[in-house]
N, C-alpha and C positions, 0 to 999 in steps of 0.2 A: 872772323866775322861772327857776330852774335845776333840771333833772331829771337824775339820774345813772342811766344804764342799765348794769347790770352784765352782763358777759360773761366767760367763762372765759379769753378771750384778750386782753381790753382793757377799759378803762373808757371809756364813751361819755358825754360831757356834752352835753346839749341845752339851750341858753340861748335863752329867748324874748326877741326883740329888740323895741325900740319900733316898728319898721316892721311888726311882725306876723310876720316871718320867724323861723325857728328856726336858730340857729347850732349846727352839730354839730362837736364836737372829740373826736378819738379818741386815746387814750393807750394804746399797747400795753403789756401786762405784760412781754413779752419785747422788749427794745429792738432786737433783731435781726430782729424780725418784719417782713415786707413789708406795708406799707399803701399801697394804690394812691393814696389821697388822704386826708389826715388831718383836713381841715376843709372845711366847705361850708355856705353859707347857703341855706336852702330854704324854700319855702312849704308843704311837706308838713306835715301835722299829726303830733302825737307818736305816735299809734297806727300810722300808716303807716311812720314811721321805725323803730319797734319791730319791726314785721313784717319789714321788709327786713333789719334787724340779725339777727333770728332765722334767716332763710332764707339770707342771703348771708354773714353774719359781719362782723366789724369791718373785715377787710382790704378788702372791696369795698363797704362801706356807702355811703360818699360817692360812689364811682365809679358805683354803680348809680343813685343819684339824679341825678347829673350827666348820665347818659345821656339822661334824660328832659328835664332842665331847661336844660342848657347849650346855647346856640345854636351853639357851636363843635364839638359832639360829633356825636351821631347825627343831629340835626336838619339840620346842614349836609350831611352825607352823603346823606340822603334828598332834600333840596331839590335838590341839583345832579344827582344820579343819576337821579331821576325826572323833574324838570321840565326837565332838560337834553335829554331825549329826547321827552317828551310834554307838551303844554301843560296848564296847571292846569285850564282849563275842561273838558278832556276827561275829567276824573275825576268831574265832577258827575253825581249820580244813577247812579253806577256801583257796582260791587262789587269790593272788594279783599280778597285773601287774604294775610295776613301769616304765612307759614309758618315755624315755629320761632320763635315770638314771644317765648320766654323769659319774663322777668319783665314784659314788656309795654311797655318804653320805646319801641320802634319803633312799636308799635300805638297808643300814646297820641299820639305825634307825628303819625302818619298821621291820627288822629282830629281833631287841631287843624288840620292842613294842608288837609284835605278835609272840611269840616263837612257837606256834602250827599252824603256817600258812605257806603254800608254797608260795614263792615269786619268780617272774621272772622279771629281769631287762633287758630293751632293750636300746641300745645306738648305734648311728651311727659312732662315732669317736673311732677308734681302740685304740688310746693312752689313752683316758679317760677310756675306758673299761678295759685296762690293769691295771689301778689303782684300779678300782672297784673289779677286780678279786683278786688282792693282798690283798685288804682289807677284802674280803670275807674269804680268806684263813686264814688271821690273826685272825679273829673272830671265825673261826671254823664253818662257815655257808655253806660251799660247799655242804653239804648233803641236804640242803633244799632251797638254793638260786641258781637259774640259771641265768647266765648273757649271753645275746645273742646279736649279732651284726645285725643291720638292713642292708639289702642288699644295699639300697640307701635311699635318702630322701623321696621318694614317696611310698615306699613299706615296708612291715613288714616281719619278718622272717616267713618261712612256718611252718605249722603244730603247731601253738601256742596253739590251743585248746581254750577253753572258760575260762573266769575269773569271780569271784564273785565281785571283785573290781578292778578298774583301777585308778591309781594315775598319774596325770600330775603335778609335782611339779616344778614351775617356768619354764615351758616348752612351753605352748601354745603361748606366746608372740613371741617366736622365729620362729614360723611357718610363712612362706611367705603367702600372701593372697591366692594364688592358692593351697598351701599345706593344708591350713585350711579346705577348701571345700573338698579336696580329702582325707586327712588323718583322719580327725575327724570321718567321717562315718565308715572308716575301723576300727578305734579303738573302736568305739561304737559297731560294729558288734562282737567284741571279748567278750562282756559282755553277761552273762546269762540274760534272762528276770528277772526282780526284782533286777538285779545287780546295782551297783552305780559307777558312774564316778566322781572322785574328780579332779577339776581344781582349783589349789591354787597358791598363790604368783604370779599371773599374773597381771601386772599393769592395772588399769581401763583406758580404751581408752579415756574417756572424763574428766579425773581429770584435774583441772586447771593447775597443774604443771606436766610436763613429768619428772618423778623422775628416770626412769630406765636407760636412755641412755644419755640424754642431760642436764637434770636438768633445763630446761628452762620453764618459764610460758607461757600459752596461745597457745603454739605450737601444742597441741592436737586438736585445733579447726581450724587450718590453712590447706588449700589445700596442697597436697603433695609437689608441686614445691616450694611453698613459705615456707613451713615448712623446707624443705631441705636447702634452702638459709639461713634461720635464724639459723638453727642448725650449719651450717658450719661457719657462721660469728660470732655467739655470744656464743656458748657453750664452756666451759672450759674443757670439756672431750676430750679424745684423739681420735677425729674423723676426723681430717684434711684430711686423705687420703681415707675416706669412701665414697662409692657411696650410692645412696638412697637404693638400694637393700641390701647393707651390713648393713645399719642402720635398715632396716626392720628386717634383720636376728638377729641383736642385741636386738631387742624388742622395737623399738621406738614407735610403734603404739599400743602396749598393746592389750587388747581385751574387749569385752562388753558382758553382759548377753544376750542382744538381738541378737548379732551376733552368739553366740554359740548355743542358742536355735533355731535360724533361720536355722542353718545348720542341727541340729539334728532333727528338725521337718520334714525334707524332707525324713527321714529314715522311714522304715516300723514300727519299734517299737519306740514309741514316748517318749520324755523326760519329766520328772516331777521334777521341782526344789524343793529340800527338804529345809525345814526351820529348822535351828538348834534349838534343844530343850533340849540339854544335857549340862552338865558342868555348869549349871546355866544360859545358854544363852536363849534368846527368838528370836534373829534374828542375821544376819551377822554383824551388828554393834556391838553387845555385844562381839562376837567372836574376831573381830578386836581389840577391846579395851582390852579384857582380855589377849590375847596372847602377848601383848606388856607390859613388866614388868615396863617400864619407863612411869608412868602415870603423865606426866608433866601438868602444868596448861593449856598450849595451847592444849594438847591432850584431857584433860577433857572438855574444852570449845568446841572443835570440835566434841567430842562425843555427847555432849548435843545438839549442833546445828544439827548434823546429825540425831539424834533421832527426833528432832522437825520437820525437813524436811520430814522424813518418815511419821510422824503422819499427816502432813498437805497435802502432795502430793503423798505419797506412794513410793517415789523415794529414793533409797539407793545410797548415794554418798560417796564412800570410795576410798582410794588410790589404792587398789588392790582387785582382785576378789578372793573369797574363796567359791567355789561352790560345792555342792553335788547334782548330777543329777541322779535320779533313772530311770532305763529303764523299761518302762511299757510294759506289754504283748501286742502283736500286735493288739488284738481286743479292748484294752482299749482306750477310747477316751479322757481321762483327759489330760489337758495341764496346765503348770504353768503360772500364770498371773504375778508373781513377776519379774520385770525387773530392 
């Protein structure tokens, strides 16, 4: 059976396969249109595919489904970054907050990873949250996953209670500078003492190439006005109509360990940066290398150079941050020295 889903930017064909899966094929009406992925085989039912097409559009339809279903995508990131720092059994009968859950791909993966854990997802965008809710119903997670809307960008839903773990998956980079200083302490306050805040898949602020928004080299080291000029002039990304604030919202400035710990160190209960010691890892460099299944020659060389840099200077120089930050009790004076 073949169903044609019409959209003003593309024709989307959904073919029911003998395996029970649906094959999605996207044909853009403008051949110059950027499509993140043009085909994907999914177990999603037709109504959920239609919902994602309506909200995300054809450019990101397959990519959005892959985020949930592909083991090489968000699943690998969550597996290595969470379980590299904390054992899986430690999540049993605990409570996890997935902050900035978007369309719910990370929330659904957490639901599958930790079947005996209560999970709360928070999102500001109503449209994205509607996709997350339909996904949750599809998976039968409505009894243990709550999906809530933030009242605005500066505040959290009321009466959330406390959490054992908080996950910010590809979220921190999208906070504006003022929001980082205001929201991160509020999120930190939601953690129990001894709880852990995971900040992952956030681009490193000082990596030589800004990979998230413009894909331009050196731009991370330039002052804002000059960075904005070079981004508009030389980036091939679709940013022609963006202001500097909208580029910040898209994640152009990433984040750094020093920035994050600097904000949290102003709170009463201090942060302690955990070092990964599980899944065969000894540091964040190992986790970065292991979670990428494509170990090319260039990646191997960069892995070795980064290891050497850490041995000689103590500095970790990776494209993105994958941090696990433990909340120490108020009277504990320990602080992390790894930046």
